[in-house]
Structure formats: structure tokens, C-alpha cells
A tleap script that builds the chain and sets N, CA, C and O, in Angstrom:
source leaprc.protein.ff14SB
mol = sequence {
  NMET PHE LYS LYS VAL PHE ARG PHE ILE LYS
  LYS LYS TYR PHE ILE THR ILE LEU GLY LEU
  ALA VAL TRP VAL THR PHE PHE ASP ARG TYR
  ASP MET ILE GLU GLN TYR GLN SER ARG GLN
  LYS LEU LYS GLN LEU GLU THR ASP ARG GLY
  TYR PHE LYS ASP GLU ILE LYS LYS ASN GLN
  LYS ASP ILE GLN GLU LEU GLN THR ASN ALA
  GLU SER LEU GLU LYS PHE ALA ARG GLU LYS
  TYR LEU MET LYS LYS ASP ASP GLU ASP ILE
  PHE VAL ILE ILE ASP LYS SER GLN HIE LYS
  ASP SER VAL LEU ALA CGLU
}
set mol.1.N position { 32.200 52.909 13.383 }
set mol.1.CA position { 31.440 52.330 14.523 }
set mol.1.C position { 30.138 51.893 14.057 }
set mol.1.O position { 29.651 50.864 14.525 }
set mol.2.N position { 29.522 52.584 13.171 }
set mol.2.CA position { 28.122 52.111 12.652 }
set mol.2.C position { 28.288 50.817 11.803 }
set mol.2.O position { 27.352 50.020 11.750 }
set mol.3.N position { 29.413 50.591 11.160 }
set mol.3.CA position { 29.611 49.430 10.338 }
set mol.3.C position { 29.810 48.321 11.305 }
set mol.3.O position { 29.259 47.257 11.026 }
set mol.4.N position { 30.514 48.396 12.406 }
set mol.4.CA position { 30.765 47.370 13.386 }
set mol.4.C position { 29.374 46.903 13.830 }
set mol.4.O position { 29.030 45.727 13.712 }
set mol.5.N position { 28.575 47.869 14.349 }
set mol.5.CA position { 27.372 47.433 14.904 }
set mol.5.C position { 26.488 46.751 13.791 }
set mol.5.O position { 25.834 45.751 14.088 }
set mol.6.N position { 26.458 47.246 12.580 }
set mol.6.CA position { 25.723 46.717 11.529 }
set mol.6.C position { 26.147 45.238 11.257 }
set mol.6.O position { 25.285 44.374 11.097 }
set mol.7.N position { 27.375 44.976 11.210 }
set mol.7.CA position { 27.901 43.695 11.061 }
set mol.7.C position { 27.607 42.723 12.140 }
set mol.7.O position { 27.328 41.546 11.913 }
set mol.8.N position { 27.678 43.257 13.334 }
set mol.8.CA position { 27.381 42.421 14.521 }
set mol.8.C position { 25.775 42.035 14.455 }
set mol.8.O position { 25.394 40.909 14.774 }
set mol.9.N position { 24.962 42.960 14.061 }
set mol.9.CA position { 23.511 42.660 14.015 }
set mol.9.C position { 23.337 41.702 12.907 }
set mol.9.O position { 22.648 40.696 13.073 }
set mol.10.N position { 23.944 41.967 11.741 }
set mol.10.CA position { 23.773 41.141 10.564 }
set mol.10.C position { 24.278 39.672 10.866 }
set mol.10.O position { 23.656 38.697 10.447 }
set mol.11.N position { 25.389 39.567 11.582 }
set mol.11.CA position { 25.872 38.217 11.936 }
set mol.11.C position { 24.861 37.537 12.913 }
set mol.11.O position { 24.558 36.349 12.792 }
set mol.12.N position { 24.379 38.307 13.838 }
set mol.12.CA position { 23.517 37.783 14.885 }
set mol.12.C position { 22.181 37.334 14.148 }
set mol.12.O position { 21.666 36.272 14.500 }
set mol.13.N position { 21.673 37.993 13.276 }
set mol.13.CA position { 20.374 37.550 12.547 }
set mol.13.C position { 20.648 36.331 11.769 }
set mol.13.O position { 19.849 35.394 11.768 }
set mol.14.N position { 21.834 36.311 11.055 }
set mol.14.CA position { 22.200 35.253 10.244 }
set mol.14.C position { 22.354 33.953 11.042 }
set mol.14.O position { 21.919 32.889 10.603 }
set mol.15.N position { 22.976 34.057 12.218 }
set mol.15.CA position { 23.214 32.882 13.059 }
set mol.15.C position { 21.940 32.438 13.570 }
set mol.15.O position { 21.740 31.226 13.655 }
set mol.16.N position { 20.980 33.332 13.949 }
set mol.16.CA position { 19.577 33.017 14.428 }
set mol.16.C position { 18.917 32.346 13.360 }
set mol.16.O position { 18.482 31.219 13.596 }
set mol.17.N position { 18.763 32.848 12.200 }
set mol.17.CA position { 18.084 32.188 11.060 }
set mol.17.C position { 18.730 30.861 10.674 }
set mol.17.O position { 18.010 29.884 10.471 }
set mol.18.N position { 20.031 30.785 10.566 }
set mol.18.CA position { 20.703 29.424 10.342 }
set mol.18.C position { 20.250 28.441 11.466 }
set mol.18.O position { 19.783 27.337 11.188 }
set mol.19.N position { 20.402 28.871 12.706 }
set mol.19.CA position { 19.927 27.948 13.882 }
set mol.19.C position { 18.523 27.505 13.756 }
set mol.19.O position { 18.217 26.326 13.940 }
set mol.20.N position { 17.623 28.456 13.433 }
set mol.20.CA position { 16.275 28.177 13.333 }
set mol.20.C position { 15.993 27.188 12.165 }
set mol.20.O position { 15.169 26.284 12.304 }
set mol.21.N position { 16.712 27.379 10.978 }
set mol.21.CA position { 16.534 26.471 9.887 }
set mol.21.C position { 17.096 25.019 10.234 }
set mol.21.O position { 16.480 24.015 9.878 }
set mol.22.N position { 18.213 24.957 10.897 }
set mol.22.CA position { 18.775 23.646 11.330 }
set mol.22.C position { 17.672 22.946 12.287 }
set mol.22.O position { 17.322 21.780 12.103 }
set mol.23.N position { 17.201 23.684 13.231 }
set mol.23.CA position { 16.238 23.154 14.160 }
set mol.23.C position { 15.035 22.640 13.470 }
set mol.23.O position { 14.633 21.510 13.746 }
set mol.24.N position { 14.404 23.399 12.565 }
set mol.24.CA position { 13.161 23.030 11.830 }
set mol.24.C position { 13.463 21.809 11.021 }
set mol.24.O position { 12.643 20.893 10.951 }
set mol.25.N position { 14.649 21.768 10.389 }
set mol.25.CA position { 14.955 20.634 9.445 }
set mol.25.C position { 15.247 19.330 10.093 }
set mol.25.O position { 14.874 18.270 9.591 }
set mol.26.N position { 15.914 19.401 11.211 }
set mol.26.CA position { 16.357 18.154 11.897 }
set mol.26.C position { 15.749 17.831 13.220 }
set mol.26.O position { 15.432 16.660 13.433 }
set mol.27.N position { 15.550 18.747 14.138 }
set mol.27.CA position { 15.240 18.501 15.505 }
set mol.27.C position { 13.776 18.739 15.905 }
set mol.27.O position { 13.346 18.180 16.914 }
set mol.28.N position { 13.074 19.450 15.250 }
set mol.28.CA position { 11.628 19.803 15.593 }
set mol.28.C position { 10.845 18.550 15.553 }
set mol.28.O position { 11.236 17.568 14.921 }
set mol.29.N position { 9.705 18.579 16.248 }
set mol.29.CA position { 8.770 17.384 16.196 }
set mol.29.C position { 8.241 17.137 14.846 }
set mol.29.O position { 8.051 15.971 14.502 }
set mol.30.N position { 7.974 18.139 14.021 }
set mol.30.CA position { 7.462 18.058 12.692 }
set mol.30.C position { 8.614 18.499 11.683 }
set mol.30.O position { 8.434 19.356 10.817 }
set mol.31.N position { 9.738 17.869 11.872 }
set mol.31.CA position { 10.891 18.224 11.065 }
set mol.31.C position { 10.584 18.023 9.557 }
set mol.31.O position { 9.553 17.449 9.206 }
set mol.32.N position { 11.439 18.475 8.723 }
set mol.32.CA position { 11.248 18.377 7.253 }
set mol.32.C position { 11.371 16.870 6.815 }
set mol.32.O position { 10.568 16.414 6.001 }
set mol.33.N position { 12.290 16.162 7.307 }
set mol.33.CA position { 12.412 14.762 7.010 }
set mol.33.C position { 11.170 13.988 7.335 }
set mol.33.O position { 10.728 13.155 6.544 }
set mol.34.N position { 10.598 14.250 8.489 }
set mol.34.CA position { 9.303 13.549 8.859 }
set mol.34.C position { 8.167 14.040 7.927 }
set mol.34.O position { 7.307 13.230 7.582 }
set mol.35.N position { 8.122 15.242 7.530 }
set mol.35.CA position { 7.183 15.715 6.577 }
set mol.35.C position { 7.175 15.144 5.281 }
set mol.35.O position { 6.133 14.942 4.657 }
set mol.36.N position { 8.471 14.840 4.800 }
set mol.36.CA position { 8.710 14.134 3.511 }
set mol.36.C position { 8.245 12.727 3.607 }
set mol.36.O position { 7.512 12.256 2.737 }
set mol.37.N position { 8.654 12.023 4.658 }
set mol.37.CA position { 8.292 10.665 4.739 }
set mol.37.C position { 6.692 10.530 4.906 }
set mol.37.O position { 6.093 9.602 4.361 }
set mol.38.N position { 6.072 11.439 5.636 }
set mol.38.CA position { 4.594 11.439 5.745 }
set mol.38.C position { 3.944 11.596 4.454 }
set mol.38.O position { 2.942 10.950 4.148 }
set mol.39.N position { 4.529 12.488 3.658 }
set mol.39.CA position { 3.839 12.753 2.202 }
set mol.39.C position { 4.070 11.525 1.410 }
set mol.39.O position { 3.153 11.092 0.711 }
set mol.40.N position { 5.172 10.947 1.455 }
set mol.40.CA position { 5.434 9.722 0.673 }
set mol.40.C position { 4.406 8.551 1.011 }
set mol.40.O position { 3.832 7.854 0.174 }
set mol.41.N position { 4.287 8.467 2.369 }
set mol.41.CA position { 3.334 7.450 2.834 }
set mol.41.C position { 1.872 7.777 2.514 }
set mol.41.O position { 1.050 6.880 2.327 }
set mol.42.N position { 1.580 9.011 2.460 }
set mol.42.CA position { 0.181 9.450 2.102 }
set mol.42.C position { -0.053 9.115 0.585 }
set mol.42.O position { -1.115 8.623 0.202 }
set mol.43.N position { 0.942 9.393 -0.221 }
set mol.43.CA position { 0.786 8.979 -1.600 }
set mol.43.C position { 0.592 7.567 -1.817 }
set mol.43.O position { -0.231 7.149 -2.632 }
set mol.44.N position { 1.449 6.692 -0.993 }
set mol.44.CA position { 1.281 5.250 -1.147 }
set mol.44.C position { -0.146 4.767 -0.668 }
set mol.44.O position { -0.748 3.891 -1.288 }
set mol.45.N position { -0.663 5.375 0.459 }
set mol.45.CA position { -2.022 5.051 0.901 }
set mol.45.C position { -3.047 5.342 -0.030 }
set mol.45.O position { -4.010 4.596 -0.206 }
set mol.46.N position { -2.840 6.543 -0.709 }
set mol.46.CA position { -3.968 6.954 -1.681 }
set mol.46.C position { -3.920 6.016 -2.851 }
set mol.46.O position { -4.973 5.746 -3.428 }
set mol.47.N position { -2.738 5.478 -3.264 }
set mol.47.CA position { -2.702 4.603 -4.368 }
set mol.47.C position { -3.288 3.193 -3.942 }
set mol.47.O position { -3.925 2.518 -4.751 }
set mol.48.N position { -3.066 2.800 -2.731 }
set mol.48.CA position { -3.653 1.660 -2.237 }
set mol.48.C position { -5.166 1.725 -2.067 }
set mol.48.O position { -5.892 0.757 -2.292 }
set mol.49.N position { -5.602 2.907 -1.660 }
set mol.49.CA position { -7.063 3.213 -1.593 }
set mol.49.C position { -7.663 3.019 -2.859 }
set mol.49.O position { -8.677 2.324 -2.935 }
set mol.50.N position { -7.135 3.579 -3.928 }
set mol.50.CA position { -7.766 3.399 -5.250 }
set mol.50.C position { -7.736 1.957 -5.733 }
set mol.50.O position { -8.687 1.513 -6.377 }
set mol.51.N position { -6.671 1.211 -5.441 }
set mol.51.CA position { -6.653 -0.258 -5.783 }
set mol.51.C position { -7.720 -0.957 -5.011 }
set mol.51.O position { -8.441 -1.740 -5.629 }
set mol.52.N position { -7.908 -0.772 -3.740 }
set mol.52.CA position { -8.882 -1.492 -2.886 }
set mol.52.C position { -10.284 -1.027 -3.345 }
set mol.52.O position { -11.170 -1.882 -3.366 }
set mol.53.N position { -10.555 0.148 -3.689 }
set mol.53.CA position { -11.862 0.637 -4.216 }
set mol.53.C position { -12.212 -0.208 -5.435 }
set mol.53.O position { -13.321 -0.731 -5.550 }
set mol.54.N position { -11.288 -0.326 -6.304 }
set mol.54.CA position { -11.557 -1.103 -7.507 }
set mol.54.C position { -11.784 -2.530 -7.218 }
set mol.54.O position { -12.609 -3.144 -7.894 }
set mol.55.N position { -11.071 -3.167 -6.192 }
set mol.55.CA position { -11.288 -4.548 -5.864 }
set mol.55.C position { -12.675 -4.685 -5.152 }
set mol.55.O position { -13.314 -5.730 -5.281 }
set mol.56.N position { -13.140 -3.661 -4.417 }
set mol.56.CA position { -14.396 -3.783 -3.729 }
set mol.56.C position { -15.495 -3.794 -4.804 }
set mol.56.O position { -16.456 -4.557 -4.705 }
set mol.57.N position { -15.346 -2.929 -5.846 }
set mol.57.CA position { -16.394 -2.843 -6.895 }
set mol.57.C position { -16.390 -4.197 -7.658 }
set mol.57.O position { -17.461 -4.709 -7.983 }
set mol.58.N position { -15.288 -4.740 -7.927 }
set mol.58.CA position { -15.156 -5.990 -8.604 }
set mol.58.C position { -15.811 -7.108 -7.728 }
set mol.58.O position { -16.642 -7.868 -8.224 }
set mol.59.N position { -15.448 -7.196 -6.486 }
set mol.59.CA position { -16.037 -8.224 -5.555 }
set mol.59.C position { -17.502 -8.054 -5.413 }
set mol.59.O position { -18.253 -9.026 -5.341 }
set mol.60.N position { -17.949 -6.729 -5.370 }
set mol.60.CA position { -19.484 -6.545 -5.326 }
set mol.60.C position { -20.239 -7.117 -6.532 }
set mol.60.O position { -21.327 -7.687 -6.450 }
set mol.61.N position { -19.572 -6.914 -7.622 }
set mol.61.CA position { -20.148 -7.373 -8.914 }
set mol.61.C position { -20.134 -8.887 -8.941 }
set mol.61.O position { -21.097 -9.498 -9.403 }
set mol.62.N position { -19.033 -9.532 -8.441 }
set mol.62.CA position { -19.009 -11.017 -8.408 }
set mol.62.C position { -20.107 -11.526 -7.352 }
set mol.62.O position { -20.754 -12.540 -7.612 }
set mol.63.N position { -20.291 -10.888 -6.281 }
set mol.63.CA position { -21.323 -11.167 -5.356 }
set mol.63.C position { -22.633 -11.259 -5.966 }
set mol.63.O position { -23.392 -12.223 -5.868 }
set mol.64.N position { -22.849 -10.155 -6.621 }
set mol.64.CA position { -24.289 -10.015 -7.241 }
set mol.64.C position { -24.417 -11.086 -8.326 }
set mol.64.O position { -25.522 -11.602 -8.498 }
set mol.65.N position { -23.409 -11.446 -9.044 }
set mol.65.CA position { -23.506 -12.438 -10.034 }
set mol.65.C position { -23.747 -13.758 -9.420 }
set mol.65.O position { -24.531 -14.548 -9.947 }
set mol.66.N position { -23.072 -14.054 -8.265 }
set mol.66.CA position { -23.326 -15.314 -7.591 }
set mol.66.C position { -24.605 -15.410 -7.023 }
set mol.66.O position { -25.172 -16.503 -7.005 }
set mol.67.N position { -25.149 -14.370 -6.540 }
set mol.67.CA position { -26.564 -14.369 -5.883 }
set mol.67.C position { -27.598 -14.504 -6.927 }
set mol.67.O position { -28.676 -15.023 -6.636 }
set mol.68.N position { -27.354 -14.079 -8.120 }
set mol.68.CA position { -28.411 -14.067 -9.169 }
set mol.68.C position { -28.358 -15.224 -10.152 }
set mol.68.O position { -29.383 -15.568 -10.740 }
set mol.69.N position { -27.185 -15.842 -10.352 }
set mol.69.CA position { -27.001 -16.750 -11.366 }
set mol.69.C position { -26.442 -18.094 -10.738 }
set mol.69.O position { -25.328 -18.185 -10.220 }
set mol.70.N position { -27.394 -19.162 -10.854 }
set mol.70.CA position { -26.993 -20.419 -10.276 }
set mol.70.C position { -25.889 -21.117 -10.964 }
set mol.70.O position { -25.186 -21.934 -10.369 }
set mol.71.N position { -25.710 -20.786 -12.304 }
set mol.71.CA position { -24.536 -21.582 -12.941 }
set mol.71.C position { -23.251 -20.879 -12.563 }
set mol.71.O position { -22.212 -21.539 -12.537 }
set mol.72.N position { -23.241 -19.609 -12.271 }
set mol.72.CA position { -22.035 -18.882 -11.768 }
set mol.72.C position { -21.628 -19.347 -10.316 }
set mol.72.O position { -20.462 -19.420 -9.929 }
set mol.73.N position { -22.772 -19.661 -9.545 }
set mol.73.CA position { -22.406 -20.078 -8.197 }
set mol.73.C position { -21.937 -21.558 -8.315 }
set mol.73.O position { -20.983 -21.888 -7.610 }
set mol.74.N position { -22.437 -22.371 -9.034 }
set mol.74.CA position { -21.933 -23.776 -9.230 }
set mol.74.C position { -20.479 -23.729 -9.784 }
set mol.74.O position { -19.621 -24.478 -9.317 }
set mol.75.N position { -20.226 -22.905 -10.713 }
set mol.75.CA position { -18.856 -22.785 -11.267 }
set mol.75.C position { -17.843 -22.409 -10.135 }
set mol.75.O position { -16.805 -23.030 -9.901 }
set mol.76.N position { -18.308 -21.263 -9.443 }
set mol.76.CA position { -17.430 -20.772 -8.267 }
set mol.76.C position { -17.133 -21.899 -7.388 }
set mol.76.O position { -15.973 -22.195 -7.103 }
set mol.77.N position { -18.220 -22.579 -6.921 }
set mol.77.CA position { -17.964 -23.748 -5.899 }
set mol.77.C position { -17.111 -24.828 -6.337 }
set mol.77.O position { -16.364 -25.422 -5.559 }
set mol.78.N position { -17.212 -25.110 -7.634 }
set mol.78.CA position { -16.423 -26.212 -8.138 }
set mol.78.C position { -14.916 -25.757 -8.305 }
set mol.78.O position { -14.033 -26.563 -8.011 }
set mol.79.N position { -14.604 -24.547 -8.746 }
set mol.79.CA position { -13.345 -24.153 -8.979 }
set mol.79.C position { -12.554 -23.642 -7.636 }
set mol.79.O position { -11.340 -23.800 -7.501 }
set mol.80.N position { -13.347 -23.045 -6.713 }
set mol.80.CA position { -12.695 -22.479 -5.605 }
set mol.80.C position { -12.631 -23.498 -4.408 }
set mol.80.O position { -11.638 -23.568 -3.684 }
set mol.81.N position { -13.679 -24.235 -4.251 }
set mol.81.CA position { -13.792 -25.124 -3.138 }
set mol.81.C position { -13.788 -26.603 -3.487 }
set mol.81.O position { -14.005 -27.450 -2.620 }
set mol.82.N position { -13.563 -26.891 -4.653 }
set mol.82.CA position { -13.445 -28.318 -5.284 }
set mol.82.C position { -14.798 -29.135 -4.830 }
set mol.82.O position { -14.754 -30.284 -4.391 }
set mol.83.N position { -15.810 -28.502 -4.973 }
set mol.83.CA position { -17.132 -29.235 -4.668 }
set mol.83.C position { -17.550 -29.964 -5.897 }
set mol.83.O position { -17.201 -29.585 -7.015 }
set mol.84.N position { -18.327 -31.052 -5.685 }
set mol.84.CA position { -18.762 -31.895 -6.813 }
set mol.84.C position { -20.141 -32.505 -6.505 }
set mol.84.O position { -20.594 -32.557 -5.361 }
set mol.85.N position { -20.738 -32.933 -7.522 }
set mol.85.CA position { -22.060 -33.617 -7.357 }
set mol.85.C position { -21.744 -35.095 -6.930 }
set mol.85.O position { -20.622 -35.597 -6.998 }
set mol.86.N position { -22.794 -35.679 -6.514 }
set mol.86.CA position { -22.553 -37.017 -5.867 }
set mol.86.C position { -22.016 -38.088 -6.851 }
set mol.86.O position { -21.264 -38.986 -6.472 }
set mol.87.N position { -22.422 -37.957 -8.090 }
set mol.87.CA position { -22.033 -38.966 -9.119 }
set mol.87.C position { -20.795 -38.550 -9.873 }
set mol.87.O position { -20.523 -39.109 -10.935 }
set mol.88.N position { -20.045 -37.616 -9.389 }
set mol.88.CA position { -18.857 -37.135 -10.145 }
set mol.88.C position { -17.540 -37.456 -9.366 }
set mol.88.O position { -17.561 -37.616 -8.145 }
set mol.89.N position { -16.471 -37.538 -10.055 }
set mol.89.CA position { -15.168 -37.656 -9.522 }
set mol.89.C position { -14.362 -36.382 -9.871 }
set mol.89.O position { -14.549 -35.772 -10.924 }
set mol.90.N position { -13.498 -36.026 -8.980 }
set mol.90.CA position { -12.624 -34.833 -9.202 }
set mol.90.C position { -11.281 -35.296 -9.321 }
set mol.90.O position { -10.839 -36.092 -8.492 }
set mol.91.N position { -10.509 -34.829 -10.381 }
set mol.91.CA position { -9.114 -34.948 -10.564 }
set mol.91.C position { -8.483 -33.658 -10.526 }
set mol.91.O position { -8.757 -32.767 -11.330 }
set mol.92.N position { -7.599 -33.541 -9.557 }
set mol.92.CA position { -6.898 -32.196 -9.387 }
set mol.92.C position { -5.456 -32.455 -10.086 }
set mol.92.O position { -4.719 -33.370 -9.716 }
set mol.93.N position { -5.144 -31.595 -11.090 }
set mol.93.CA position { -3.842 -31.721 -11.795 }
set mol.93.C position { -3.001 -30.543 -11.331 }
set mol.93.O position { -3.379 -29.377 -11.439 }
set mol.94.N position { -1.879 -30.904 -10.826 }
set mol.94.CA position { -0.938 -29.879 -10.239 }
set mol.94.C position { 0.268 -29.818 -11.140 }
set mol.94.O position { 0.862 -30.854 -11.440 }
set mol.95.N position { 0.658 -28.607 -11.592 }
set mol.95.CA position { 1.760 -28.347 -12.447 }
set mol.95.C position { 3.077 -28.378 -11.529 }
set mol.95.O position { 3.232 -27.552 -10.629 }
set mol.96.N position { 3.944 -29.305 -11.792 }
set mol.96.CA position { 5.141 -29.420 -10.941 }
set mol.96.C position { 6.065 -28.158 -11.049 }
set mol.96.O position { 6.780 -27.866 -10.091 }
set mol.97.N position { 6.068 -27.466 -12.095 }
set mol.97.CA position { 6.876 -26.297 -12.279 }
set mol.97.C position { 6.449 -25.140 -11.424 }
set mol.97.O position { 7.255 -24.272 -11.091 }
set mol.98.N position { 5.209 -25.119 -11.074 }
set mol.98.CA position { 4.629 -24.132 -10.165 }
set mol.98.C position { 4.817 -24.368 -8.671 }
set mol.98.O position { 4.746 -23.448 -7.855 }
set mol.99.N position { 5.057 -25.623 -8.347 }
set mol.99.CA position { 5.133 -26.076 -7.034 }
set mol.99.C position { 6.420 -26.698 -6.638 }
set mol.99.O position { 6.445 -27.782 -6.055 }
set mol.100.N position { 7.508 -26.020 -6.950 }
set mol.100.CA position { 8.858 -26.567 -6.696 }
set mol.100.C position { 9.087 -26.916 -5.263 }
set mol.100.O position { 9.743 -27.917 -4.978 }
set mol.101.N position { 8.557 -26.106 -4.310 }
set mol.101.CA position { 8.888 -26.423 -2.819 }
set mol.101.C position { 7.875 -27.348 -2.222 }
set mol.101.O position { 7.969 -27.709 -1.048 }
set mol.102.N position { 6.936 -27.727 -2.988 }
set mol.102.CA position { 5.868 -28.644 -2.332 }
set mol.102.C position { 6.307 -30.111 -2.375 }
set mol.102.O position { 7.112 -30.517 -3.213 }
set mol.103.N position { 5.782 -30.845 -1.498 }
set mol.103.CA position { 5.985 -32.233 -1.428 }
set mol.103.C position { 5.438 -33.023 -2.698 }
set mol.103.O position { 5.964 -34.036 -3.160 }
set mol.104.N position { 4.369 -32.435 -3.155 }
set mol.104.CA position { 3.846 -33.080 -4.409 }
set mol.104.C position { 4.676 -32.886 -5.632 }
set mol.104.O position { 4.408 -33.551 -6.633 }
set mol.105.N position { 5.573 -32.109 -5.637 }
set mol.105.CA position { 6.509 -31.888 -6.868 }
set mol.105.C position { 7.630 -33.007 -6.886 }
set mol.105.O position { 8.381 -33.086 -7.859 }
set mol.106.N position { 7.732 -33.789 -5.914 }
set mol.106.CA position { 8.849 -34.741 -5.932 }
set mol.106.C position { 8.720 -35.807 -6.942 }
set mol.106.O position { 9.597 -36.664 -7.051 }
savepdb mol mol.pdb
quit
């Protein structure tokens, strides 16, 4: 008789624990799958954060250089915005292999 009661209680606890594990793994608001995905996203965001911090430092250095050095500012304006002096002509050379989809590549 004692063995039957012990088996029943043991089975009852096992089913309860199994049901709780299934619930926490799949159905709960903060289930294990959601936790895993959140951790992966957090790792990706931390990696992106490091990249963007480095880019910010680089851009701040470039801004400082442009604000203090007139030659750097002129070079930047010429290369980035195709600016020129009044007595100059600009020739833009486009590599056809890099612009296959462009109209200029025809």
C-alpha cells in the first residue's frame, strides 16, 4: 500500500515538473526560446555599438582635422562634393567594371 501511494506521489510530482518545464520552455511570456533570441540580439547590438563608437571617434578626428587644416578641407570638398576653383576643369573618370547596372556603363 505504501509503495502504491509513493508511486502515485512520485508520478504526480514528475508530471507536474514536466508540465512546468514544458510551460516555461514554450508557452510562458519569457520562454526559453525568446530568452535565447534576446541574448543573440543583445550580442549583435553590443557588437554594433563597438563598431559605431569606433566610427564616431574616427569622424570626430576627421571633423577636427577639417576644422583646423585648410588643405584637408579643400581636399575633402574636391573629392566628396566635386568642388573646384573658378579656373579649373573637373574630369570624372568612371570605371565601367564597377558600374555594370548604370547607364554610364553602356
